[in-house]
N, C-alpha and C positions, 0 to 999 in steps of 0.2 A: 565057620570065619564069623565073629560079631564085629557090626560095625560099629566104630567109634566116632563120634562127631567133634568137628573142631571145636578147642578149646580155646582159641586166640593166643596159643604160644606156639607159632608155627616155625620151624627151622627148617633150611633147604639142605644143610649138609648128609652126606650119607643117602642110603635108599630109602628112608623111613622118618617121618616129620618126630620129633621129640615129644612133641605135646600131646596128639591124638594118637600115635601109633601107626597112622596109615602110610602106605607106599605112597612116595610122590606119583608115581602112576596112576593109583587110585584116587589120589586127590586131582588130578589133572582131568582125569575122566568125569569125577564128579561136576567140576566145574565147567565140562563141555554140554554134560545133561542140562543142568542150572541156567547156562548161558542159552541154550538152545529153547528151553520152554520161556525164559523170560522174552526173547525176541519174538515166541510165535504171541506170548500174551499182547505183544506189544504190537503184532502184525494185525490181530484181531481187534485190536483196541477195547480189549474187556473192561466194563465200569468193575466186576465183579472178580479178578483175580484170585482169590482166596477161593471162592467156590468150583473156578477150575483145577487149580492144584488142588483141591480135596477128592475132586473126582479123578484125577489121575493119579493120586494117589490108591484109592479104592479100588481103581482099575487094575494097577500095576499089583496091587496084592490078592486080587482075584484069580489073575491069572497066574500069578507065583504058585497058589494053592492046585489050581487046576494041574500045574507041571508035575506037582510032588506025587 
């Protein structure tokens, strides 16, 4: 399955957003991940959140590649 980012044409009806095509369950899960990351960044009071996000992205992709 290919990830489709939000395109700001959100709908709540049915099982999937008509804007991006993702399931409402997937959207809710993504929101939880983002909210968790934001809360962690704030709790650590990072002055450079973009570097933290980049490092986490790199780490996630590395772990996914190892799993394949």
